[in-house]
BALOBA-1460 file (C-alpha; in Angstrom, 3 decimals):
// residues 187
<rec num="1" residu="m" x="-0.159" y="-0.216" z="-0.463"/>
<rec num="2" residu="r" x="1.467" y="3.508" z="-0.666"/>
<rec num="3" residu="p" x="1.676" y="6.081" z="1.501"/>
<rec num="4" residu="l" x="-0.785" y="8.679" z="2.332"/>
<rec num="5" residu="l" x="-0.260" y="11.511" z="0.369"/>
<rec num="6" residu="i" x="-1.737" y="15.350" z="1.216"/>
<rec num="7" residu="t" x="-1.997" y="17.242" z="-2.091"/>
<rec num="8" residu="p" x="-3.897" y="20.588" z="-3.323"/>
<rec num="9" residu="l" x="-7.424" y="19.660" z="-3.572"/>
<rec num="10" residu="t" x="-8.200" y="19.179" z="-7.525"/>
<rec num="11" residu="a" x="-11.327" y="19.283" z="-9.798"/>
<rec num="12" residu="e" x="-10.333" y="15.680" z="-10.293"/>
<rec num="13" residu="y" x="-10.835" y="14.799" z="-6.300"/>
<rec num="14" residu="a" x="-14.749" y="16.644" z="-6.957"/>
<rec num="15" residu="a" x="-17.163" y="13.205" z="-7.165"/>
<rec num="16" residu="q" x="-15.429" y="11.271" z="-4.266"/>
<rec num="17" residu="a" x="-15.212" y="15.110" z="-2.358"/>
<rec num="18" residu="a" x="-18.939" y="15.033" z="-3.266"/>
<rec num="19" residu="r" x="-19.632" y="11.369" z="-1.928"/>
<rec num="20" residu="l" x="-17.698" y="12.143" z="1.489"/>
<rec num="21" residu="h" x="-19.488" y="15.432" z="2.212"/>
<rec num="22" residu="i" x="-22.815" y="13.824" z="1.757"/>
<rec num="23" residu="a" x="-21.221" y="10.970" z="4.119"/>
<rec num="24" residu="g" x="-19.662" y="12.839" z="6.632"/>
<rec num="25" residu="q" x="-22.358" y="15.438" z="7.051"/>
<rec num="26" residu="p" x="-26.481" y="13.752" z="6.582"/>
<rec num="27" residu="g" x="-29.423" y="15.898" z="6.541"/>
<rec num="28" residu="t" x="-27.658" y="19.392" z="5.691"/>
<rec num="29" residu="f" x="-28.717" y="21.589" z="3.516"/>
<rec num="30" residu="l" x="-25.578" y="20.955" z="0.900"/>
<rec num="31" residu="t" x="-26.052" y="17.615" z="1.232"/>
<rec num="32" residu="a" x="-29.849" y="17.983" z="0.043"/>
<rec num="33" residu="l" x="-28.759" y="19.442" z="-2.758"/>
<rec num="34" residu="g" x="-26.972" y="15.915" z="-3.905"/>
<rec num="35" residu="p" x="-24.007" y="14.776" z="-5.303"/>
<rec num="36" residu="d" x="-23.832" y="16.341" z="-9.121"/>
<rec num="37" residu="v" x="-24.515" y="19.914" z="-7.215"/>
<rec num="38" residu="l" x="-21.980" y="19.303" z="-4.952"/>
<rec num="39" residu="t" x="-19.772" y="17.450" z="-7.439"/>
<rec num="40" residu="v" x="-19.988" y="21.072" z="-9.339"/>
<rec num="41" residu="v" x="-19.106" y="22.986" z="-6.520"/>
<rec num="42" residu="y" x="-16.242" y="20.754" z="-5.515"/>
<rec num="43" residu="r" x="-14.653" y="21.074" z="-9.496"/>
<rec num="44" residu="a" x="-15.100" y="24.811" z="-9.249"/>
<rec num="45" residu="l" x="-13.825" y="25.346" z="-5.344"/>
<rec num="46" residu="p" x="-10.300" y="24.670" z="-6.683"/>
<rec num="47" residu="q" x="-10.473" y="26.709" z="-9.912"/>
<rec num="48" residu="s" x="-11.917" y="30.171" z="-7.924"/>
<rec num="49" residu="a" x="-9.957" y="32.543" z="-7.051"/>
<rec num="50" residu="g" x="-10.163" y="32.027" z="-3.724"/>
<rec num="51" residu="g" x="-10.983" y="28.908" z="-2.998"/>
<rec num="52" residu="f" x="-8.450" y="26.243" z="-1.733"/>
<rec num="53" residu="g" x="-8.162" y="22.763" z="-0.322"/>
<rec num="54" residu="f" x="-6.266" y="19.571" z="0.327"/>
<rec num="55" residu="a" x="-6.975" y="16.260" z="-0.379"/>
<rec num="56" residu="a" x="-5.485" y="13.060" z="1.936"/>
<rec num="57" residu="v" x="-5.092" y="10.142" z="-1.498"/>
<rec num="58" residu="n" x="-4.374" y="7.252" z="-0.883"/>
<rec num="59" residu="n" x="-3.996" y="4.509" z="-4.622"/>
<rec num="60" residu="g" x="-6.334" y="7.457" z="-5.870"/>
<rec num="61" residu="k" x="-9.174" y="6.876" z="-3.413"/>
<rec num="62" residu="l" x="-9.808" y="10.500" z="-1.326"/>
<rec num="63" residu="l" x="-9.790" y="9.655" z="2.002"/>
<rec num="64" residu="g" x="-10.437" y="12.693" z="3.268"/>
<rec num="65" residu="y" x="-10.618" y="16.306" z="2.327"/>
<rec num="66" residu="v" x="-10.527" y="20.328" z="3.439"/>
<rec num="67" residu="s" x="-11.597" y="22.967" z="1.664"/>
<rec num="68" residu="a" x="-11.555" y="26.729" z="2.525"/>
<rec num="69" residu="t" x="-12.124" y="29.995" z="0.807"/>
<rec num="70" residu="t" x="-10.614" y="33.922" z="1.952"/>
<rec num="71" residu="g" x="-13.983" y="35.446" z="0.748"/>
<rec num="72" residu="v" x="-17.415" y="33.071" z="0.844"/>
<rec num="73" residu="g" x="-19.470" y="36.429" z="-1.028"/>
<rec num="74" residu="g" x="-16.808" y="36.208" z="-3.637"/>
<rec num="75" residu="l" x="-16.736" y="32.652" z="-4.140"/>
<rec num="76" residu="f" x="-20.605" y="32.726" z="-4.654"/>
<rec num="77" residu="v" x="-20.718" y="34.914" z="-7.289"/>
<rec num="78" residu="e" x="-17.810" y="33.752" z="-9.089"/>
<rec num="79" residu="m" x="-19.371" y="29.883" z="-9.021"/>
<rec num="80" residu="t" x="-22.586" y="31.572" z="-9.989"/>
<rec num="81" residu="a" x="-21.095" y="33.772" z="-12.448"/>
<rec num="82" residu="r" x="-18.812" y="30.809" z="-13.866"/>
<rec num="83" residu="r" x="-20.575" y="28.012" z="-13.246"/>
<rec num="84" residu="l" x="-24.444" y="28.580" z="-13.816"/>
<rec num="85" residu="p" x="-24.435" y="26.328" z="-17.190"/>
<rec num="86" residu="e" x="-23.561" y="23.600" z="-15.430"/>
<rec num="87" residu="l" x="-24.910" y="24.628" z="-11.841"/>
<rec num="88" residu="l" x="-28.555" y="24.894" z="-12.757"/>
<rec num="89" residu="p" x="-29.879" y="21.646" z="-14.198"/>
<rec num="90" residu="p" x="-29.091" y="19.614" z="-11.354"/>
<rec num="91" residu="l" x="-29.800" y="22.568" z="-9.129"/>
<rec num="92" residu="l" x="-33.629" y="22.940" z="-10.845"/>
<rec num="93" residu="r" x="-33.857" y="18.727" z="-10.746"/>
<rec num="94" residu="r" x="-33.398" y="19.309" z="-6.949"/>
<rec num="95" residu="y" x="-36.024" y="21.857" z="-6.427"/>
<rec num="96" residu="a" x="-38.495" y="20.245" z="-8.609"/>
<rec num="97" residu="q" x="-38.574" y="17.189" z="-6.268"/>
<rec num="98" residu="s" x="-37.877" y="19.319" z="-3.155"/>
<rec num="99" residu="p" x="-38.900" y="22.895" z="-3.569"/>
<rec num="100" residu="a" x="-38.424" y="24.333" z="-0.086"/>
<rec num="101" residu="l" x="-34.641" y="23.530" z="-0.918"/>
<rec num="102" residu="a" x="-34.685" y="26.921" z="-3.620"/>
<rec num="103" residu="l" x="-35.876" y="29.043" z="-0.066"/>
<rec num="104" residu="r" x="-32.637" y="27.443" z="1.738"/>
<rec num="105" residu="s" x="-30.520" y="27.966" z="-1.265"/>
<rec num="106" residu="a" x="-31.281" y="31.713" z="-1.182"/>
<rec num="107" residu="q" x="-30.909" y="31.870" z="2.595"/>
<rec num="108" residu="t" x="-27.379" y="29.997" z="1.979"/>
<rec num="109" residu="a" x="-26.687" y="32.912" z="-1.035"/>
<rec num="110" residu="l" x="-27.497" y="35.623" z="1.737"/>
<rec num="111" residu="y" x="-25.007" y="33.789" z="4.774"/>
<rec num="112" residu="p" x="-21.734" y="36.442" z="3.863"/>
<rec num="113" residu="l" x="-24.131" y="39.056" z="4.522"/>
<rec num="114" residu="f" x="-24.430" y="37.473" z="8.498"/>
<rec num="115" residu="v" x="-20.748" y="36.698" z="8.933"/>
<rec num="116" residu="h" x="-17.795" y="38.994" z="9.573"/>
<rec num="117" residu="e" x="-15.406" y="38.208" z="7.292"/>
<rec num="118" residu="e" x="-12.741" y="40.934" z="5.389"/>
<rec num="119" residu="e" x="-13.898" y="40.274" z="2.588"/>
<rec num="120" residu="g" x="-11.452" y="41.095" z="-0.814"/>
<rec num="121" residu="s" x="-8.992" y="41.782" z="1.894"/>
<rec num="122" residu="g" x="-7.082" y="38.516" z="0.885"/>
<rec num="123" residu="a" x="-6.422" y="38.649" z="5.072"/>
<rec num="124" residu="s" x="-8.613" y="35.680" z="6.486"/>
<rec num="125" residu="a" x="-10.100" y="32.240" z="5.283"/>
<rec num="126" residu="e" x="-13.217" y="30.791" z="5.952"/>
<rec num="127" residu="l" x="-12.719" y="26.968" z="6.350"/>
<rec num="128" residu="l" x="-15.376" y="25.636" z="4.575"/>
<rec num="129" residu="s" x="-15.353" y="21.617" z="4.983"/>
<rec num="130" residu="i" x="-12.997" y="19.041" z="6.154"/>
<rec num="131" residu="m" x="-14.209" y="15.477" z="6.123"/>
<rec num="132" residu="v" x="-12.620" y="12.012" z="6.303"/>
<rec num="133" residu="e" x="-13.808" y="9.010" z="5.157"/>
<rec num="134" residu="p" x="-15.354" y="7.236" z="8.357"/>
<rec num="135" residu="a" x="-12.955" y="3.775" z="7.842"/>
<rec num="136" residu="a" x="-10.125" y="6.527" z="8.318"/>
<rec num="137" residu="r" x="-11.323" y="8.422" z="11.046"/>
<rec num="138" residu="s" x="-9.210" y="8.881" z="14.641"/>
<rec num="139" residu="q" x="-6.178" y="7.753" z="11.930"/>
<rec num="140" residu="g" x="-4.398" y="11.064" z="12.061"/>
<rec num="141" residu="v" x="-5.718" y="12.083" z="8.682"/>
<rec num="142" residu="g" x="-8.298" y="15.060" z="9.836"/>
<rec num="143" residu="g" x="-5.288" y="16.363" z="11.510"/>
<rec num="144" residu="l" x="-2.517" y="16.327" z="8.382"/>
<rec num="145" residu="l" x="-5.151" y="17.762" z="6.265"/>
<rec num="146" residu="m" x="-5.589" y="20.841" z="8.647"/>
<rec num="147" residu="v" x="-2.109" y="20.888" z="9.275"/>
<rec num="148" residu="a" x="-1.634" y="21.413" z="5.692"/>
<rec num="149" residu="f" x="-4.899" y="24.022" z="5.825"/>
<rec num="150" residu="l" x="-3.180" y="26.027" z="8.328"/>
<rec num="151" residu="q" x="0.416" y="26.010" z="6.877"/>
<rec num="152" residu="a" x="-1.399" y="27.418" z="3.609"/>
<rec num="153" residu="c" x="-2.734" y="30.146" z="5.114"/>
<rec num="154" residu="r" x="0.057" y="31.252" z="6.949"/>
<rec num="155" residu="n" x="1.926" y="30.940" z="3.396"/>
<rec num="156" residu="r" x="-0.534" y="33.086" z="2.188"/>
<rec num="157" residu="g" x="0.046" y="36.111" z="4.420"/>
<rec num="158" residu="l" x="-3.930" y="34.792" z="6.100"/>
<rec num="159" residu="h" x="-3.748" y="35.941" z="9.490"/>
<rec num="160" residu="a" x="-7.186" y="34.512" z="10.034"/>
<rec num="161" residu="v" x="-9.366" y="31.719" z="10.058"/>
<rec num="162" residu="t" x="-13.153" y="31.116" z="10.709"/>
<rec num="163" residu="v" x="-15.419" y="28.061" z="11.037"/>
<rec num="164" residu="t" x="-18.959" y="27.538" z="11.503"/>
<rec num="165" residu="v" x="-19.971" y="24.414" z="13.494"/>
<rec num="166" residu="d" x="-23.463" y="23.202" z="14.557"/>
<rec num="167" residu="a" x="-23.663" y="24.041" z="18.383"/>
<rec num="168" residu="a" x="-24.563" y="19.875" z="18.509"/>
<rec num="169" residu="n" x="-21.330" y="18.763" z="16.642"/>
<rec num="170" residu="d" x="-19.138" y="18.613" z="20.065"/>
<rec num="171" residu="g" x="-16.606" y="15.961" z="18.291"/>
<rec num="172" residu="a" x="-16.361" y="18.852" z="15.376"/>
<rec num="173" residu="q" x="-16.000" y="21.982" z="18.017"/>
<rec num="174" residu="r" x="-13.005" y="19.337" z="20.208"/>
<rec num="175" residu="f" x="-11.113" y="19.093" z="16.973"/>
<rec num="176" residu="y" x="-11.121" y="22.745" z="16.015"/>
<rec num="177" residu="a" x="-9.850" y="23.437" z="19.501"/>
<rec num="178" residu="r" x="-6.808" y="21.385" z="19.258"/>
<rec num="179" residu="y" x="-6.095" y="23.733" z="16.476"/>
<rec num="180" residu="g" x="-6.090" y="26.529" z="18.240"/>
<rec num="181" residu="f" x="-9.840" y="27.786" z="17.294"/>
<rec num="182" residu="e" x="-11.900" y="29.732" z="20.064"/>
<rec num="183" residu="f" x="-15.509" y="29.948" z="19.801"/>
<rec num="184" residu="a" x="-16.452" y="33.558" z="18.291"/>
<rec num="185" residu="g" x="-19.773" y="34.085" z="18.939"/>
<rec num="186" residu="e" x="-23.204" y="32.444" z="17.634"/>
<rec num="187" residu="y" x="-25.645" y="33.701" z="14.263"/>
């Protein structure tokens, strides 16, 4: 077996990242949009101006990933402007199946208005997601991804990193605390 490789998150891992996202966050809004929408998102993220992340890969299989952006609002605008032809068909299919998702999409599009980010300044990053294959959890994969992510933030001159965690997700809160994250508030 080859050793674990931590490499930049690229479009080649998009479908696997979408699958991991769905497995790692069942019942959440983005998961409800389905694998087709999430695959477009994970294909677009590393190609966007402010998106970046890392993949933990073994023998070509994605065991985990971390994704981030230097501006959620800018990322949303860029994805809409550049990826609308790819995003629209699977989104419309999901909206037809579950009309309530259209309202949730609108609420999500307004998310950047409720967070305090330094949009466009390049001074901060938001960790969007970190997921590890269930069979690979508790083996240090998440820690390796977090170390790579935090080093990339330092290399980019990003002085602050934020992450939004569900209040009931104690495990994630403990994980982030191990890497110096502190509770900043609720919204």
